[in-house]
C-alpha positions, 0 to 999 in steps of 0.5 A, spaced: 476 665 689 477 665 695 484 667 699 488 663 704 486 667 710 479 667 708 478 660 707 482 659 714 477 664 717 471 660 715 474 654 716 475 656 724 468 658 725 466 650 724 472 646 726 479 649 727 483 644 724 490 648 724 496 646 728 497 647 735 502 644 740 501 637 741 497 636 735 499 631 730 505 635 725 506 641 729 512 638 732 515 637 724 513 643 722 516 647 728 523 642 727 522 643 719 522 651 719 527 651 725 531 647 720 530 653 714 531 658 719 538 656 722 540 655 715 538 662 713 542 666 718 548 661 717 548 662 710 546 669 710 551 672 715 556 667 713 562 672 712 560 676 718 565 673 723 570 673 717 570 680 715 577 682 718 580 675 714 577 677 708 579 685 709 586 682 710 586 678 704 584 683 699 586 689 702 580 691 703 577 696 709 572 694 714 566 698 710 568 694 703 569 688 706 562 689 710 559 689 703 560 681 703 554 682 708 550 688 706 549 685 698 546 679 701 542 683 706 540 688 701 538 683 695 533 679 700 530 686 702 529 688 695 526 681 692 522 679 699 516 682 696 516 679 689 518 672 692 512 672 697 507 673 691 510 668 688 508 664 694 502 666 693 501 662 687 505 656 687 505 655 695 509 657 701 512 650 701 514 650 694 517 656 694 522 655 701 524 649 698 526 652 691 529 658 694 533 654 699 536 649 694 538 655 689 541 658 696 545 652 698 548 651 691 550 658 691 553 657 698 558 651 696 560 656 690 561 662 694 569 660 698 571 659 691 570 667 689 577 669 686 576 677 688 572 681 693 568 683 687 566 676 686 565 675 693 560 681 694 556 678 687 555 671 689 553 673 696 548 677 693 545 672 688 545 668 695 541 673 698 536 674 693 535 666 693 534 666 700 528 672 700 523 666 698 524 664 705 523 669 711 516 672 708 513 664 706 515 662 712 511 667 716 505 666 711 505 658 712 505 659 720 499 664 720 495 659 715 497 653 718 497 654 726 491 656 730 492 664 733 494 663 740 500 658 738 502 663 733 507 667 737 510 661 740 511 658 733 514 664 730 518 665 736 521 658 735 523 660 727 526 666 729 530 661 734 532 657 728 535 664 726 539 665 732 541 658 732 543 658 725 547 665 726 551 662 732 553 656 729 554 659 722 559 664 725 563 659 730 563 654 724 566 659 720 571 662 725 574 655 728 574 652 720 578 660 718 583 659 724 585 652 722 585 652 714 583 659 712 576 663 711 574 659 705 574 653 708 570 657 713 565 658 708 565 651 705 563 648 712 557 653 712 555 651 706 555 643 708 552 645 714 546 648 710 546 642 705 544 638 711 539 643 713 535 643 707 535 636 707 532 635 713 526 641 711 524 638 705 523 631 709 520 634 715 515 640 713 508 638 712 503 639 706 500 645 707 492 644 708 490 651 709 493 655 703 489 656 696 493 658 691 492 665 688 493 669 681 500 672 679 496 679 678 501 686 679 495 691 680 492 686 685 498 686 689 500 693 689 493 695 691 495 689 697 501 693 698 498 700 698 493 697 703 499 695 708 503 701 707 497 706 709 496 702 716 499 706 721 500 700 726 503 696 720 508 702 718 510 703 726 512 695 726 516 695 719 519 701 722 521 698 729 524 691 726 528 696 721 531 700 727 532 694 731 536 690 725 540 697 724 543 695 731 544 688 730 547 689 724 552 695 726 554 691 732 555 684 729 558 686 723 564 690 727 565 687 733 570 682 730 575 688 728 574 690 735 576 684 738 582 682 734 585 689 736 588 691 742 587 691 748 583 684 746 587 681 740 583 675 740 584 669 735 579 668 729 576 661 732 576 665 739 572 671 735 568 666 732 566 662 738 563 670 741 557 668 737 555 663 743 551 669 745 546 668 740 544 662 745 540 667 749 537 670 743 534 663 742 531 663 749 528 670 748 525 669 742 522 663 744 519 667 750 517 672 746 509 669 747 510 669 755 512 676 755 507 679 751 502 675 755 505 678 761 507 685 759 503 686 753 506 688 746 508 695 748 511 693 754 515 687 751 518 692 746 520 697 752 523 691 756 527 689 749 529 696 747 531 698 755 535 691 755 538 693 748 541 700 750 543 697 757 548 692 753 550 698 748 553 702 753 556 696 758 560 694 751 563 701 751 568 698 757 575 695 755 574 689 759 572 682 755 567 680 761 564 687 760 563 686 752 561 679 752 555 681 757 554 687 753 553 682 747 548 678 751 544 684 753 543 686 745 542 679 743 537 678 748 533 685 746 534 684 739 531 677 738 525 679 743 523 685 740 524 682 733 520 676 735 514 681 738 514 685 732 514 680 726 508 676 730 505 682 730 505 683 723 502 676 722 496 678 727 495 685 724 495 683 717 488 680 716 489 679 708 495 679 704 498 676 710 504 674 705 505 681 703 505 684 710 510 679 712 514 681 706 514 688 707 517 687 714 522 682 712 524 687 707 524 693 712 528 688 717 533 686 712 534 693 709 536 695 717 541 690 717 544 692 710 544 700 713 546 697 720 552 693 717 554 699 712 553 704 717 556 701 723 562 700 719 563 707 717 561 709 724 567 704 727 572 707 722 571 715 724 570 713 732 572 707 734 567 702 738 563 708 740 561 710 734 557 704 732 555 704 739 552 711 738 549 709 731 546 703 736 543 708 741 540 712 736 536 707 733 534 705 740 531 711 741 527 711 734 524 705 737 523 708 743 519 714 739 515 710 735 512 705 741 510 712 744 507 714 739 503 708 738 501 708 745 499 715 744 495 714 738 492 708 741 490 713 748 487 717 743 483 713 739 480 710 745 478 716 748 474 718 740 471 711 741 468 713 748 466 720 746 462 717 740 459 711 745 457 716 749 453 720 744 450 714 741 447 712 747 445 719 749 441 720 742 
């Protein structure tokens, strides 16, 4: 039986019926996946802005409380690949619907956790449920959207992530200040219910998906193929390192802002996440950046912006910290959109697994960044967290430089082979 990607490729040679901007169904699809992305990030990071309040109630350290975030992202990273295999069998649309429904139900239970241990456990279950969304969404877009519109479409999905991350933190922050952190989590759960309903009503049926079989050996072969692809491996590492920076910064920033010299209340700390709007713009603009600068040029710009934000955030003035967060957020979301869309375009077969491996690396980076960022903050204050971020940024630069060097070497080798063929 032909795979979904083979069917799409064959179809495109006759009459490409995949969606593009302005085509019927494109706007509905974009809006549905925007809502799904919003719910995903709002639920996944719902406790992040509340960590100081959670620490205070349970008498926990920053690193212990950070597990309410890391458990969710870690479970997602662990299960995103098996969930992608299920999407190959049962369909992207069906799996996204089921995953979002389960995550929403758990989200309504999370506010009633009686202890930190129960809170971490429920958050792990929630992260596991959300694992069905990211890779399935990327594969859905790769199959249903024309290649030229793919980066823009994925950028809109990532923009939904940024809006969800921002709105979830703002809602939890102000609700927590008024009624406590449990009320904040309940508010996010209710918001996710609305997003889930919108997604189910708006998402169009897949027209270019062919069900596959649940064959563990075939899945293992596909995974080995992707892991042996140098370009895909570099993209996975880049996604993980970008998310290490982001996870570290946004796990710890609340602790920094509630302490002197800022001493901000919980609601104001939650409102700081309005800077996510910058991420919405930068991720949606990723396609234009790639068109103008190329993939590597766009990554260098994203890295430079992130590094500048980290350094600027070291200043002890609120204006400098906010501007630093703006730059970090813009750089992160641009880099993430470029890397994730490059995975979808690079993988010609097993796209769901290719996207799943990227998402797995991405959320491993979030878990590692959140935990190590909290440890670094405990050991060296905000400067320790910034140092961790700069090391991760240096890793992205090194990988991108190596990719550029490898491309030049391959181009010279191909030129020599061409000369030998023509001379013969």
